[in-house]
N, C-alpha and C positions, 0 to 999 in steps of 0.2 A: 728495619723499618728504625726501631730503638737508636741504633747508632745514627743513621742519618737524623733525627730529631735532636739526639745530642752532639753532634758536628754542629748543626744549627744553631742550637745556643749558643754556641762558642762565637760562633761567627758574630753575632748579634753582639755579645759581650765586648768583640774584639772593636767593631764598630765605635761603640760609647767606651773605650779604652779600658774595662773593667777587669780585663783576660789575665791569668797568671803566665807565666814561661811556661809551665806544662800546658797549659790549655793552647798556648802557641805551639807548642811541640805537637800538638793533636793534630791542629789544622794544618799545618804541614805535611804529616802524615795521610790528610787527608786533599792533596793538592787540588784536584778536580771540584773541589769547592771553593777553595780561594781563589780558583781562575775567574770567579763572578766579581771580585773585587778588585782595587785597582792596586796592581803589584808596583806599577811605578810611583804611586804615593807613600807604599808601603817603604819602600826603598829609601824614598828622598827623606824619611823622617828617622830611618836609621842611620843615615851618613850622617846626622846632625851628631848624633852622641858616639861616646868613647866607653869601653868597659876603663875602669880605674882600679887599681889594687887597694883594695880598703884598708889593710892595715898599715902602709906608709903614709896612708890621707890621714891615719886615725894618729899614728904616731906624730907628723907632723903637727895635726893639732891639737894633741896634747902639750906639746914642746913649745909651740905657743902660747898656751894657756898658762904654762909656769914661768913662764918669762914674764907676761902681763896680768899675774894673778893679783900682784898686789893694788892696779891701775884700771884696769877692764870688768866694766859693768855685765860681762857676761863672765858666768862663773858653772862650775861643774855642778850638777845636782848630786847632793850625798843622800846617804840612805836616810828616811823618814821613817820615824817609829810607829808613825799611825800604818804604815803601810804593813796589815796584819797578815798578809798572806806570803805576801815575797819583796825582798828588798831588791828597787829599780835604777839604776844610774844611767844617765841619757845624755848623749851628746850630740850638736851638730853638725852632719857632713851635707854641705852644702851643694847642690847640684849631682845629687846622684842618681842617674837613670841606667837600667840595664837593660840591655836585649841581648839575643843571642841570633845568629845566622842562621837563615834556613839550610838544613844539612839532607844529605842523602839518609833515607829514611828505610831502603831497602835494607833488608836483613832484621831489621827492629820488629819485635814481637807485635801480634797485633793491637790497636788502641782498645783499650779496657777502660771503661769508666769507674774506675777503682771506688769514687764515691758513691756511686750506686748497687756496688754488690753489700749483700747483706750478710757473706760469710766466707772466709776463706775456700780457696778451691785448687785442687790439684787436676791439671789437664795432661793425660798419659800418652805413650808413644802412639798408639792409635788414633789418639782424638777424643777419646772417651771423658769425661768431667765429671770428677768426683767432688762434691759440697760437702765440707767439713763444720760440724756442729760441734762445740766444746764440751754438750752434755751428751754428746752421744759418740758411742766407740765403735770406729770403723775400721775396717781391713782390707788392705790394697793388695791386690794378688796381681801377679805377672800371666802372660798366656797360660803359663802351663797351670792354672791356677792357684800358684802356692805364694801363699803370704808373704811379702815383700815389706810390708809397713804396716802400723797399727798408729792411727789417728785419734786422740782421746785429750780433754782438757787443755786445748792450745797447744797441744804436744803432739807431733809426728816421730816416729820411732822406727827406722827401717831396721831390718834381720839381716843379717849375714846369711847368706847363703853357701854351700861350698858348691864347688865344680859347677859353676853355674856359669855359661856363656853368654846369657844374656846382657846386653849394655843397651837398656835403656833410659831415654830421657825424660825426665820429669817435669814439668812445669807447675812451681807454687804462686799463685796468686794471695796475697794478704790485703783487704780491702783498709780505707780508710777505719780510722775506731777501734784496730785491732792488732796486737803484736803475736807472734808466732815463732815457738821452739822448735827445727828441727835436728833430729839427731841422726845423723847419714849412717849408712852399714859400718863404715870404719870406723865410727866412734867419734867423729868429727859433729863439734856441737854449731848451730847454727842459730843465731835470734835474729828475728827479722822484724822491721820495724811497718808501722801502716803504711800504705800503700807503695808495697812493696813487690815486685816479680823477680823468681829468681828460676834458673832454668840449671838442672843437674845431673848427673848420671845416679842412677841407682845402686849400680855396683862396678867394682874395678877388677879388672884379671889380668893377668902376664904382665907387659911393661907400659900400661897403658897410664896416662895422666889424668889426674882428678881436675877434670875443665869444668867450670861454673860461669854462668852469664847472670849478672847482677843488676837491674834497675831499681834504684832506692837505696836504702839504707840496710845493713847487717852487720853485726858482729861475729866474726868467726873464733873460734878454739879448736884450731884444727890440731886432729891426730898426727903424730910422729909417725912417717912411712916414706922412707929415703928412696923407695924403689918406684914410688908411684907421686912425684911433686903435685903438690896442689895449686891451681890456677884459678884466681878470681878474672874475669875480664869485664869491663866497663865500655860505655859509649870512648872514654878519653883514658881510659888506664889498665894495664895489664899487671897482675901482682900475682908474684910467683913464690911460695913457702914452700919446706916440707914438714913444719910443725910449729904452729906459734899461734899467737892471739894478738887480735886487729880488727880495728872497725873500718868499713870503707861508705863513705857516703856517696850515692851517686844518682840522687832524685835527677831525674831530665829537666827542670826546671831551676839548678844552680847552674851558676858561672863556672864551677869548677867542680870537678870530682877530686874527692879527698880519703887518705888513708891514714890513719893513725896505730902507731904501733905501738901494744902494751906489752909483750913478752917476744923474745926470739929476733928472727931476722925476716925481711922480705925483700925482694926485687922489685923495684919499678920500673916501669917501662910505659910511653906513650903507645897508646893503640893504634894510632893514626902515622904513627914514625917506628914503625916494626925494625928496623935497623939501630937506632938508636940506642947510646950505650946505656945496661942498666944502672940504676940506683939503688944503693941498700941505705935499708931504715936500719936504727939502731931503736932500742926501745924508749918514748918518751917523743919520739919524731913524728911530724906531719907532711906528706907528702900531697901538695894538691896540684894539678895540671888543667890548666885556664882551657875549657872547651871553645874556645875563640881562636886562640894563639897556639893552643900545644906547648905554652911554656910552663917547663916543670920548677915548682919552687920547693924546698923543703928547710923548715923551720923546728923549733921545739916546741913543745905545749904541753898542757895537762891534760893528760890521758884522760883522765875522770870528766874535762868539761864533753869530750866526744863519746864517752860509753855510757852516760850516766841515765839514758835512756833507756839501756838494760833491764835496769833497777826502776822503771816506770817515773825517774823524774825528768824533768827538762831544766837545762841549764844553758843558759844564752851569753855570750861574749863577744861584746862590742858588734853586736848581730842588727843589720839592717830591719824596720817595722815590719814591711812586706815578709822577708825572709822567715820572720817568725810567727806570721799570720798563716804563712803556707804549712809549720811543723804544727800549729793548733788546727790548722784547718783537716790536717792527716788523722794528729789524734782523736779529734773528739768528733770527726766525720761529718764535717759540716761546712758548708760555702759561705766563704768570707769574702764579702767586696769591700774594699778599704777606698772610700771616695777622699779619705783628709790629705792633701797633698803635706803639709808641714808632717804630718806623722811618717810618709814617707821617706822623709827625707833624715831621719830618727835613726839613730845607734841606741842599742838598749845591750845593757847588762842586769842580768837578771835569772833567779833560780826558784823553781817551783816545785813543788813534790806531789801532794795528794788535793789539788785545788779544784775544784769545778771551773769550766771555760768563765761561767760569769766571775768566779772570783779573779781568775786572773784577770779579766779586762779591767775589773774594778782596781786593781792595784795599778795597771797602768795609768788608767783614769784619773787617780791621785795623784799621781808626778806629771802629767800631759791631758789638760784636760778635753776630753771628748765627748761625745754621744753616740750611742748605735741604737738599731733597731734587729727584731727578730722577725721574719716571717717564716713561717715553715721550716725548712732546714737551710734557709738563705740569713745571714748576718748582716749588717750592712752599717760600715763604721761610719759617720759624718765629722 
C-alpha cells in the first residue's frame, strides 16, 4: 500500500511538471499507473525536445564570449569574495531540456523509495532484509550460520571463508543522506554514494568472474586477481578490470553513464551493444555512454572532480542546476522542487566541503537571486 501512495504522489508531480528523471523511471516501472494518463500527450511533448552535447555547447558558448568579451554586455560572472561558503561560476545555456526514453524495465530491481528509507539495508539471497545501524554491530551469516560479514559504523566487511562453494548474491541499498563503505572478501573496497543500490556475490571460487550490478554511484578500489576478472554492469555500460581504481556514476536520472579511471586500466563496452568492440581507458580519462543513443565518448578529465564525493566534498563543473539539486537531494535526504525556469537553464561550477544545505543554497542565492521555502522534508525553489 505504501508503494501505491508513493507512485500516486509521483504521478501528481508529473501532472504539474515537477518530477525528476529518477521519478520518471519509477513511473515507467509501474506502467499500470501510467496507463491512466495520456501516453499520446507525453510522446508529443517528448518529440519537441532533443538531447544535446553539454560539453560541445559549453565550448561554443565560451568561444563566443572570448570573441565578444570587449563589446558584449553579457559577461561571465567571476568569483565573488562575499561568497563565504563556496566560489560559484555561472553560465547560461539556452533551451536545454532533458528527457529520457521509456525503457524496458524487466530485470531492474524493485523500485525502492530511497528518500524514504531510514537506514541502509542488505537483502540476502533468501529474501531476508537486514537493516543496518551505524552505531550497532551486526553479524551477517550464511545458511550454515557462518559469519560472512560484519557491519558497523557505516562499513561492511566480508570475511574470506575457505573451501566454501556457496555463491550468494547480496543487494545493498544505501538511502539518501548516507554513504557506506564495503570491503568484499577478496579485499576489494567499494565506496557507495547516497541513493545507490549494488548487487554483488559474497564469495568467488574456481573460475568465476566477480560480477556486480550498480544503480547509482560508487568508487571501486579493486583487488588484483587475474583469475577472477572484476565486472561492473550498469544499464548502459559494462566495465571490466583485473585490479584498478575507478568511479562509476550510473544514477537512473542521468542522461549518461560514466566511468572515470584513476589508476590501472579498464575495458568499456555498451551494455546494449554486447558485440561492440571494447574501448580501453588510461588513468585520467572518462568514458560516457548516452542512455538514449548508446553513443560512447572518451575525454580527458580531472579525476578529483569525479571522486571528491568519497571524502565528503561536492565538486561541480559546468553542471546544470537541476543536476546539482538531484545531488543535494541525495546527500541531504530531502525532496527539492525547482519552479525557477531561469535557474533550470544555468550551468554552475562550484565546490563545497562541510557546508550545510542552507549554506549551499545561500551561496547560490548570492550569485543568482532566488527564494525558497521548506515544509517538512520538501524544499521548493521559486
